[in-house]
N, C-alpha and C positions, 0 to 999 in steps of 0.2 A: 680752181680744179686743186691745187696741193694744199688748201685749206683745208677744202671738204674732206679730200682722202685723208688726213691728217686726223680730221675729227671722227672718220670712222671708223679708222684704223685707231682711236681711243675711245670707241663706243665699244668697239670686241672687243679689245685686250679687257677692258674695266669690266665687261658680261662675264667673260672666262675669268677673271677671278672673284668675281661674287659667289659664279655656279660654284666655282671649287672649292672656297669658304663655305658654302651653304654645303658642301656634302662632307668636308671635315668636319662641321659642327653634325651632320646628321651621323656622321661614323660613330662620333664621341655618345651617342645615346645609347647606352648601355642596356641595351634590351633585344631581346632573340626579334630577325628579322628572314623577311622575305627575300628570296635569290634577286639581286638588281645586276642592272646591266651597267655598267662604268660609264660616267658620266649622261645619261639618260635619269635612270631610277628603276624603279620595280615596277617589272611590264605588268605585274598581275594587277596593281592597282589601277591602269587603265582600261583592264580587261572586267575589273571591278564595275568601272564606271559605266561604261558601254556595254555592259551583261543586260540580256532581259529576265533574267533573275537573279540580279544583287543580293537579296535577302538570303536566297538558299547559299551561293557562291561563297558570301561572307562566312555564314554559318562552318561551313566545311575550312574555312582558315582559321576563325577559331576553335576549332575542334584542334588543331595540327599545336595551339601554344595553350599553357594551363592560364595565364593570367590577363596577357598583354603581347602584343606585335607591335613593330616601328616599321613604318616604309618612307618612302622619299620618293618625288618626282621632279627634275630638274632641280629650283630652286625652294621647294614645298618640302616642308619636315609635317609626319603625322604621325601620332602614337593612339593607338586603338586598344583602351583597356576593356577587359569585360568579366573582370572578377570581381564579385561584390564589395570588397576589400578596397580596392584601387580604385573602383569607380565613386564610391564614397571619402577616400581621402582628396580624389582630383575635386567632387564637389564643393566638398568643405573648404578646400584650400584658398587663401586668398590669392595665391597667383594667379588663379586660373578660374577667373571673373569676368574676363574679355571675349567677347565675339569675333571670330575670324572675318576675313574679308567678303566673303561670300554671303555671311549670313545677315552681314549691312547689307549688299546688295538685293538679297531676297527681302529682308524688314525693315522698311525705314523708320527710324525711328526709337522709342525704349528699347523694342525687342531684340533689336540688332546693333544695340549701341555697345562700343568699345570700353572697357575698365573706367574709362576717367569721363567719356558723356554720359552713362548710365548712372555710378557713383553719385553725379550731382544734381539728377533728376527723380534719385530712387524717393527720397525723402518727400516727396511733391506725388508722384505717382503711388504711393502707400496709403495716402489719405483718401482717394477716389475709394479704398475698399478695406475703410475703417467698418469695426464690427455695427455700426449706426449706420453707416447708408445701405449697409446687405439688410439689415432688420428694416430700415424703411422700404427695400425694393420688393421686398415679398408681396405682398397684395399685388402690386403688378406684374409681376412674372407670374402668379398664378392665374392671376385674368388673362392675359396673354397665354396661358397653357387650356384654361379652358377654351376660349376662341377658338384654337388649334384644333382641338377634340369636336367641337362644331363642325370647323370648316372641314374634316378630313371626312365626316360622313357623308360630305356631299360628292368628293371623288371617289371612295371607294365603291367596288361595287364586288359583295360577298362573293365566296369562291372564286374571285378573278386575282390573277398575282398586280401588284403594281410596284413601280419603284419608287418608296419613300422620301428617299434623299433630298431630291430638291424641294420640298415640301419643308422637312426638319431644318435643312439650310436659310430657306426664306425665314423661317420661325427662330431661329437663332438668332438672326441679321435685324429681326426685329426686336426682339429682347436686350441686344447688343446696344443698338439705337436708341433703344429707351432710358437703358442705364447709364451707360457712358456716354450721350449726347443730346439727350431729352427728346429726341426726334417722333414725331406721330409715323403713323400708318402710313399716310399720305407722302409721305417725305423719301419709302426707302427703296421705292423703285429703282431711281438713279443710283443708289448706293451699291442695289444688289449688280445692277448690267456693271458697274464699273467693279467691283469685287471679283465677278465670274472674269470678266476679260483680265484683270491682273493676275489672276489666279491661271486662268490656260496658257499665257503666256509663259509662266514662269513652272508650270508641268512640262512643257514644252522644252526646256533647257536643264533641267531639275540635275541630270548626270554630269553636266557641263559645269556647274556651280563649282565645286569642290578645287575645279583650277581656274577661278575667276578670269585671271590677268589674259593668261590664254586663250581662254573661249571669247573673250572680249577683241580678242585680235582675228578669231577663225572666223566668228558672228559677230559682227558688233550691231547689224540692223535689228539682231532680236534682244540684245541686253540694250539697246535702243529703244525697241519698242515696250520693254519691261518698263522704262526709268518712265516714260511717257504716261505710261496706266496709272502708275504711281500718282503721279503729279497731278492726273485728272482726276482721280480718285481723291486725294488732298484738295484739289483747291473745290470741288463740286460738294463735298463733305463741309467744307470751311463756311460757304458762301449760306447752305443751309443752317449750320448752327448759329450764327452770328445773325442772321436774317429773322428770326423766329423771334418776333418781338415776346411773346409768352414764354419762351426756353430759359425754364429755369435755370439750366446747369450752366448756361451761357453769364447770367448772372450771377451767379455763385463762383465762376470764374473772377468779374470783376470786382467781387466783394474779398474774396481768400486767396487768391491764386496771382495775380496781376504783378505783385512786388516781388516772385520768385522767376514769372515765365513771362514772354512775351505769348500772348493772346494767338499768334500764329502758330508757336512751337508750341503751345496747350495743346490746341484742334489738332495737331501734325502729329503729338504723343497720342492721344487717345484715338486717334484712327488707327496709329500704328498696333495698339493692342487688341484694335476691334481686327482690324486684319490677321492676325497673328491668331487670335481666339476663336474667332466665330467658327470655323472651316475645322478647327480639331473640336469643338462642342460637338458640332452636326453630325461628324464622322463618328463618332463615340455615341452619341445615345441612334443612331443607323445600325452601328456594330451592335450593340446593346440589343436593338430588337431582333435584328438578324440571327443572334447566337440562342436569343430566347423562345423565337418562333421554332426553333431545333432541340429545345429542351423545355416541353411542356410542360412538366413536373416543377421544376424552376420557376417557368411562370406562373404557375397557380399558386405554389408557395407566396409570390410575391401579390397576388392577387387578393390570399387571404390575411397577409399582410396589413394590407391597404383597408381591407374591409376590418380589421380588426383593433385600427387605431383611429377612434372616433374626434379626436383635437383637432382643432381649425388647425389650418399649416402657418405655420408659423418655424421662426429660426430654432426656439425650443424642441418644438412637435418632431423636426423633420431629424432628429439624431434619434427618433425612436427607429425608424426606417431602417434597422441592422440590414438587411436581406438586402433591401435595394441598395444599399452603399456595397457591400460585398461585390454586388453585382456588377455595378461600374467600376469598381476598380479591378475586379476580372479582367472585363473586358481592355481596361487600360491595359491591363499587362498582357495578356495576351495579343491585342492587335494597337499598341500605343500610336495615335494619330501622329507621333515625329517619329521614325523608325532611328533616327541618328541624333544625339546633343552634341552640337559643337561646341568647343571653347577652344580659347587661344590663350596660352603661356603671355603674362606680361612680367612677369619676371622669375627667372631660372630658381626651380626650389628643386628639394630630395622625395622622392616618391618612396621611397624603400633605402636603406641602409646604401649607400655610393651608388644609387641609383637616380643621377640627377636628369630632369626635363629642362632642357632652356629655353630661353625667353624665344619668342615666334614661333614657336611647336604648336602645330594647329591638333588637338585634342578632339577622336571622334570617338563618340561613346557608343555605342550600337543598342539602344533601347530594347529592339525587337529580340537581339541576339540572347543578350543578359535575361531578359526575361523568361527565354524558355532555354535554360541549362539543365541539363538534365540533371546534373551534380547538385543543383538547390532546390527542384523540383518532383526528381525523380525523372522514372521511364515514361510518364504521361504528363510531361510539361507542355503538349503542345496541345491538351485536351482542356477544352472550358471547366473548370471546376471552383465557383465562387467558396467554397468549403477552405482554398488557401487561404483567404482571409478572415477565417476564426483564429479568435486571441492564440487559442493553444497552438495554432501552426504556424501564426506569424512570429513568434514567439523563439520556436526552433530556426527559423531563419535569417541570414545577415541582413542586418535596414535594409542594406542599398541593393538586395537582389530585387527589390522593383520600387521603380521612382516615378509613379506615375506623371508628377508633377515637379520631378527634378529633386536637388537638396540642397542646402546651406543660401547663402545669402542670394542667390540669383536663382531660387525654385519659380516657378510660376506667381506672379506676382497674384493672378486672380483666384488662382487656385481655388478659395471657399466661395467665390462667387462662380466657378464653374462645377460644383457639386452642388450646391443651391439651385441653380437653373436644370441642372441634368436630373436631379432627384423631382423637384416639382414635375417636370415634364414626364418622366416616366408613372408618379402617383396617376396623375390626370389622364394619361395615355391607358395604363392596364386597369384601372378602373372601369374602362369605357368599352376597350377594346379586347379582344383574343386576336394574338397572332400565330400562323403559320407558313412555311416554307419547305415547299417540294426537293432545294436546294440540301446535297449530303456533306459537302464538307466546302466551307470559304476558304479561298487562297486569295493571297495580297500581296498589293506589287508595291515598290516603293517609290513614288515620288517626291516632290517636297513635303507631303504626307503620307500615311502607310492609307493603301483604299483597296477596295474588295474588288478582284478581278471581274470585270463582268458587269452584270449589272446588279441592283442591292433592291432587290424584289419577294416582296412577302405578301400575303394571303392576311387580309384583316376582316375579322366578323363583332359586330356590337354584340356585348355581353347582356 
């Protein structure tokens, strides 16, 4: 008993000492801060985590501070920058290339890797998205988009609203499976089922992921369920990937990558990218159609652009669809699929003269908030306006006033691929259909991703 008592007392004193040390280091961050309770931290942070409208509440906090603010809770230190200049410096910094623990929990593999894990795999992952690979994928993506337009005609009943997101999500998974894994239509049902299960579990614990260690103690069963869902998805997809005798991607791995990565690690990295990428692409395509259904003039201009470009779809001809590109980027600005971009400082650095951000600080960049700054976009920052991405307007704004795919070395590795997929999809769809909606305003809520509140319903008419 005496030994047990001694151990417990030692652990208690060690915990108190560590808590005090963390709070001392947090106090050294010479940045504006929220009101804090001694030994506990910023209660507003908990309110933000538990809020039913976190985006709006965070915007109110942003309005109080011109560039950034710090906050802390127990032994967790956070810095929330929202000025374009501060955001750009952080995203470009060599000291901010790591992901925090909760990103690792959400996304296994490359997307959630810490700095040292990520840097070792980056060269290999870049090869997947070489221009030659993208160029060779154009025909397959275009054919898949043709299939979608045909299938959609069977689903719609002209003049009646329907939720288009499930169909787009399924199509996006199909394209990702084709490009990243070389899997055909017959293989994707099991992947869709397992991805949906993982995303549903993850969305139910979203607000608690910011304090992962504490949340794991409070709700261990939910975190265990999420890990089991990830493992099930990885194992199922690996078995499909390696058991298909005609799978060119698996054969290519054996020839080109087996000396760099173990085949299981290779499969896990690809699945990680599919997990991180499919939902964001599907959500953005859905949001584009929702915005266009409310802005008929812009939709018709896109149709005219499509009719005016007779070239066969290729990597070169896609660059001619300027309005479609601006619409995609404006949708990513006003409704970024990831409302927050997390980083962790793996080496103390100077953000501004005399202002140091210490190692271990978690940086939360509020994409949603930065993209809607009135100081940058004017009084109509909340309005959908593709002209924000005209060259003459881009030159008037700081570079990091919008960062659809992030910036710096750790920007989205598949950003060119994502733009190709979205452009081809929209070209095929708007060429064949006209979209309308009775909804007046789109309201969004933050989970792991940014989602439209309520149903994503529109009306579709054959042209």
